[in-house]
C-alpha positions in Angstrom: 164.2 69.4 111.0 163.6 66.1 110.8 160.2 64.7 109.0 157.7 64.3 111.8 157.0 60.5 110.3 160.6 59.5 110.9 161.1 61.3 114.4 157.6 60.0 115.3 157.8 56.3 113.6 161.6 55.6 113.7 163.5 57.5 116.0 161.4 58.0 119.1 160.8 54.2 119.6 164.7 53.7 118.6 165.8 56.0 121.6 163.1 54.1 123.7 164.4 50.7 122.7 167.7 51.6 123.2 167.0 53.0 126.9 165.5 49.6 127.5 162.0 51.4 127.9 158.4 50.1 126.8 157.3 53.5 127.0 155.2 53.2 123.8 153.4 50.0 124.3 152.7 51.1 127.4 151.4 54.4 126.4 148.9 52.8 124.2 147.6 51.0 127.4 147.3 54.1 129.2 145.1 55.6 126.1 142.7 53.0 126.5 142.5 52.6 130.3 141.5 56.8 130.7 138.3 55.7 129.8 137.7 52.8 131.9 134.5 52.8 134.6 136.1 54.5 138.0 135.3 51.1 139.4 137.7 49.2 136.9 140.4 52.0 137.6 140.3 51.0 141.3 140.4 47.3 140.4 143.5 47.9 138.5 144.8 49.8 140.9 144.4 46.7 143.7 145.9 44.1 141.6 148.8 46.6 141.2 149.2 47.4 144.6 148.5 43.9 145.8 151.9 42.9 143.4 154.0 46.0 144.7 153.2 45.0 148.7 154.5 41.4 148.2 157.6 42.7 146.2 158.3 45.5 148.9 158.0 42.6 151.9 159.7 40.1 150.1 162.7 42.1 148.6 162.8 45.6 150.6 164.5 45.1 154.2 163.3 48.6 155.2 159.5 47.6 154.7 159.8 44.1 155.8 161.3 44.9 159.0 158.7 48.0 159.8 155.7 46.1 159.0 156.4 43.0 161.0 157.6 45.5 164.1 154.2 47.3 163.6 152.3 43.8 163.5 151.0 44.6 159.9 150.6 41.5 157.8 151.3 42.8 154.2 149.0 39.9 152.6 146.4 41.9 154.2 146.8 44.8 151.8 144.5 43.9 149.1 142.6 47.2 148.5 143.7 51.1 148.0 141.7 51.5 151.0 144.0 49.2 153.1 146.7 51.5 152.6 145.6 53.3 156.0 147.0 50.4 157.8 150.7 51.2 156.7 153.0 53.7 157.9 153.8 57.1 156.3 157.1 57.0 154.2 158.9 60.7 155.2 161.7 62.0 153.4 163.9 61.6 156.6 163.2 57.8 156.6 164.4 57.8 152.8 167.9 59.8 153.8 168.7 57.2 156.8 167.4 54.0 155.3 168.0 54.4 151.6 169.9 51.1 151.1 167.6 48.9 152.6 164.5 50.7 150.9 166.1 49.5 147.6 164.9 46.1 146.3 167.4 43.4 147.3 166.5 41.5 143.6 166.7 44.4 141.3 167.8 43.5 138.0 169.0 45.9 135.1 169.9 49.4 135.5 169.0 51.7 138.4 169.6 55.2 138.5 170.7 57.3 141.2 168.4 60.6 141.1 167.7 63.6 143.5 165.2 66.0 144.2 165.4 69.7 143.0 166.1 70.7 146.6 162.9 72.6 146.4 161.9 72.0 150.0 165.6 73.0 151.6 166.5 69.6 152.0 167.7 67.7 148.5 166.6 63.6 148.9 168.8 61.0 146.8 167.1 58.1 145.7 167.0 55.2 143.0 164.6 54.5 139.8 164.7 51.9 137.5 163.5 51.7 133.8 159.8 50.3 134.6 159.6 53.8 136.6 161.0 56.0 133.8 158.8 54.1 131.4 155.6 55.1 133.4 156.1 58.6 133.7 157.3 58.6 130.2 153.9 57.2 129.2 151.8 59.1 131.3 153.2 62.5 129.7 152.8 61.0 126.2 149.3 60.4 126.9 148.5 63.9 128.8 150.3 65.4 125.5 147.8 63.4 123.6 144.7 65.3 124.9 146.4 68.5 123.2 146.9 66.7 119.9 150.5 66.0 120.0 152.6 63.1 119.6 156.4 62.0 119.6 158.4 63.4 117.0 156.3 66.9 116.7 158.5 70.2 117.1 159.2 70.8 120.9 161.4 73.4 122.9 162.4 72.7 126.3 163.5 75.6 128.2 164.9 73.8 131.1 167.4 73.5 133.4 171.4 72.1 132.8 174.6 71.9 134.4 177.2 74.8 134.1 179.3 72.8 132.2 178.1 70.5 129.5 179.9 67.2 129.1 180.0 64.8 126.4 177.2 62.8 127.2 175.3 66.2 127.0 176.2 66.8 123.6 174.9 63.2 122.4 171.9 64.2 124.2 171.7 67.3 121.9 172.0 65.1 118.9 169.4 62.6 120.3 166.8 65.5 120.8 167.3 66.7 117.0 166.7 63.4 115.7 163.5 63.4 117.5 162.5 67.1 116.6 163.0 68.3 120.2 165.5 71.5 121.2 166.8 72.2 124.6 167.3 75.7 125.9 169.2 76.6 129.2 166.2 77.7 131.5 168.7 79.0 133.8 170.2 81.8 131.5 167.8 84.3 131.3 169.3 87.9 130.4 167.8 89.7 127.8 170.7 88.8 125.4 170.0 85.3 125.8 166.3 85.5 126.0 166.3 87.3 122.2 168.5 84.2 121.0 165.7 81.8 122.5 163.3 83.6 120.8 165.2 83.4 117.6 165.4 79.9 118.1 161.4 79.4 118.7 160.8 81.7 116.0 162.8 79.5 113.4 161.6 76.1 114.8 157.7 76.9 115.0 157.2 74.5 117.7 153.9 73.0 118.8 154.7 72.6 122.1 157.1 74.8 124.7 158.1 72.9 128.1 159.4 74.7 130.9 159.1 75.5 134.5 156.1 77.7 135.5 158.2 80.6 136.5 160.4 80.8 133.6 157.8 80.3 131.1 156.2 83.8 132.8 159.6 85.3 132.8 159.8 84.1 129.0 156.1 85.6 128.3 157.0 89.2 130.2 159.9 89.6 127.8 158.1 88.5 124.6 155.6 91.2 125.5 158.1 93.7 126.1 160.9 92.8 123.5 159.7 90.4 121.3 155.7 90.7 120.1 156.1 89.2 116.9 156.6 85.4 119.0 152.8 85.6 119.7 151.3 82.6 118.4 154.7 80.9 117.1 153.7 78.3 120.1 151.6 76.9 118.0 149.5 74.7 120.4 150.5 74.9 124.2 152.8 75.7 126.6 153.0 73.1 129.3 154.4 74.6 133.1 155.9 72.2 135.7 158.4 71.9 138.5 156.8 74.6 140.5 153.0 75.9 141.4 151.8 77.9 138.4 150.2 81.1 140.1 147.3 82.1 138.3 148.5 85.8 137.3 151.5 83.9 135.6 148.7 81.9 133.8 147.3 84.9 132.4 149.9 86.6 131.4 151.6 83.7 129.5 148.6 83.2 127.4 148.2 86.7 126.8 151.8 86.8 125.5 152.2 83.7 123.6 148.8 83.1 122.4 148.8 79.6 123.1 147.1 77.4 125.8 148.8 76.3 129.2 148.7 73.4 130.9 150.2 72.4 134.1 151.9 69.4 134.9 151.9 68.2 138.5 154.4 65.5 140.2 157.8 65.2 141.9 160.7 63.8 141.1 161.0 61.2 143.7 157.3 60.0 143.1 156.9 60.4 139.6 153.9 62.2 137.5 151.0 62.8 139.8 148.3 64.6 137.4 148.0 66.5 134.4 145.8 69.2 133.4 143.5 68.5 130.4 141.9 71.3 127.7 139.0 71.4 130.2 141.3 72.7 132.9 140.9 69.8 135.0 143.8 67.8 136.7 143.7 64.3 136.0 145.5 62.0 138.2 147.7 59.2 136.6 145.7 56.8 138.5 146.9 53.7 136.8 150.5 54.5 137.9 149.7 56.6 141.3 147.6 55.7 144.1 146.8 59.5 145.8 145.8 60.1 149.1 144.9 63.6 150.6 145.1 63.8 154.3 144.1 65.7 157.0 146.2 66.8 160.1 144.9 63.4 161.8 146.5 61.7 159.1 143.0 60.5 157.9 141.5 61.2 154.9 140.2 64.4 154.0 136.6 64.5 152.4 136.2 66.2 148.8 137.5 69.5 148.2 139.3 69.4 151.8 142.9 70.5 151.1 145.4 68.2 153.0 148.7 67.0 152.6 149.4 64.8 149.5 150.4 61.1 150.1 151.5 58.9 147.3 152.1 55.4 146.5 153.7 54.8 143.0 152.7 51.4 141.9 155.3 51.5 139.1 158.2 52.0 141.4 160.1 48.3 142.2 163.6 49.3 142.5 163.0 51.5 145.0 159.4 51.5 146.4 157.9 54.7 147.6 154.8 53.8 149.4 152.7 56.1 151.2 155.2 59.0 150.7 154.3 62.4 152.4 155.0 64.6 149.3 155.0 67.7 151.3 152.3 69.3 149.1 148.9 70.4 149.5 146.0 69.5 147.4 142.0 68.5 147.5 140.5 65.8 145.7 137.6 66.6 143.4 134.5 64.8 142.5 132.5 64.2 139.4 133.6 63.8 135.6 135.3 66.3 133.4 133.7 67.9 130.2 136.9 66.3 128.3 135.4 62.7 128.4 138.0 61.1 130.7 136.9 59.2 133.6 140.4 59.6 135.6 139.9 60.6 139.2 140.6 64.2 139.6 142.2 66.8 142.2 141.9 70.6 142.5 144.6 72.7 141.6 147.4 71.6 143.3 149.5 73.9 146.0 153.5 72.8 145.3 156.9 74.4 145.5 157.2 77.8 144.6 160.4 79.4 144.0 161.6 83.3 143.7 163.6 84.8 141.2 167.2 85.9 142.1 168.9 89.0 140.4 172.2 89.4 139.1 174.4 92.7 139.7 172.8 94.2 136.1 169.3 92.9 137.3 168.9 90.0 135.1 166.5 87.6 136.9 167.7 84.3 137.6 165.4 81.7 138.5 165.4 80.0 142.0 165.3 76.6 140.6 168.9 76.9 139.2 170.6 77.5 142.7 168.3 74.7 143.9 169.4 72.2 141.3 173.2 73.5 142.1 173.1 72.8 145.6 171.5 69.7 145.5 175.1 68.1 144.5 176.5 69.2 147.6 177.4 65.8 149.9 176.2 66.4 153.1 174.1 69.5 152.9 170.7 68.0 154.6 168.8 71.5 154.7 169.5 75.2 153.3 167.9 78.6 153.1 169.5 80.8 150.1 168.4 84.7 150.8 169.8 87.4 148.6 170.3 90.2 150.7 171.6 92.9 147.9 172.6 92.4 144.1 175.9 91.2 145.5 175.6 89.4 148.9 173.7 86.2 149.5 173.4 84.3 152.8 173.2 80.9 153.2 171.8 79.1 155.9 172.9 75.5 156.4 172.3 72.4 158.2 174.8 69.7 157.7 175.6 65.8 158.4 178.6 63.7 158.9 179.1 63.6 155.3 179.8 67.1 155.0 183.4 68.7 154.7 183.5 72.2 155.7 186.1 73.5 153.0 184.7 71.2 150.3 181.1 72.3 150.9 181.7 75.8 151.4 184.0 76.0 148.1 181.2 74.3 146.1 178.3 76.5 147.4 180.5 79.7 146.9 181.6 78.5 143.2 178.1 77.5 142.1 175.9 80.6 143.2 178.8 82.8 141.6 178.4 81.1 138.6 175.1 82.1 138.5 174.9 85.5 139.8 178.2 86.9 138.9 182.1 86.2 140.4 182.0 89.4 142.7 178.9 88.3 144.8 179.7 87.9 148.6 178.4 84.4 150.0 177.7 84.5 153.7 177.2 80.9 155.4 175.7 80.3 158.7 175.4 76.7 160.2 172.1 75.7 162.2 171.4 72.4 164.3 167.9 73.2 162.7 166.9 75.5 159.8 165.5 78.7 161.4 161.8 79.3 160.0 160.8 82.0 158.0 158.8 84.9 159.7 156.5 84.7 157.0 155.8 81.0 158.2 155.9 79.8 154.8 158.7 77.3 153.4 160.6 79.3 151.1 164.3 78.2 150.7 165.4 80.5 147.9 164.6 83.9 148.5 164.6 87.5 147.1 165.0 89.7 149.9 166.0 92.7 148.1 162.7 94.4 147.9 162.1 94.2 151.4 165.5 95.2 152.6 
């Protein structure tokens, strides 16, 4: 293990500098602004919003034309409350107008990214270094709430591709230099979990970061097979990527004997909120303007659940202005006992994945299937239903870019790589995704128990 001082003050800053990100100076700014008077926070948001709106109007054809067609004068958007004058940005608009949403004056490297496909409809978009550093800095700040700093030993139980390339191996070296270890969350057989347990026992990390459901699966395994790992994660387990169910939280705490904190965000919108040690969900208000809207697209009152619509104040290469995430949350009034003055929301209701099963009963997180299918070109919507341990049915909605022979081959190969080569993969095509009888938006479903 690299000495913490070197990892924190040499290798981590070097990594950020090589990536062209000023994450550390911005993190220090956030450590100050988290104690601002609420009115000062709004003033900061307003100043950032004005710059973003002018930028989008001048350099993004989609916004310029949409606002002009709607008779909107963007110079009149000076306060976060003025956002209500602007149209809501939908996922379908991003798919249709992606290149016209891209700022024509962008400089430097932009990265094509993609949502996990948890909604059954993967979304391709672009981010720049500025957007990246704002998320990294917000995460570093939230980790400081638990007494953590860059360079502290950490384990990521996270998703990876089925095949690793040269770039992945270079990232493994980088992770070693900053005392981070990546374990594949998509391989969760008992034998693999025993190996992960050995790594964690040797590493004695201060924190563990993973999908909420994967943390719960690992906690169950520890309770049943490796109880000596209690207390090995010395400070906190961070859950993200899907909704942390209450019984998952309690089982993780009991099995691992560490704190649990939830990170809420979306890949396209950024890190939205993070749970503090007092179990309050604080907004990354310096980076995000969050609106909670009712069924009439009007602001929902405090404590009243509504749709989460966000404006990322740091997304300049591809601005997300009034983006409808599809999640549900509610604003929370008052101040938190932790001392932070950042605004709060109640525990958000976001994405939830189910576990699928291999032929021998090994649980595979639905995140892995969703991550794999997002790479299929022309796949607009999907639903994966596991009917038996050897049969999966996939409902597909495709667009003009989809090639049947290639698409089906990739879908079959990806699912079989996760669940086993003998898995039968049946595919059906629809003009629209048929609703699930439960009425819930579920796109990776284990139907074995109900069959």
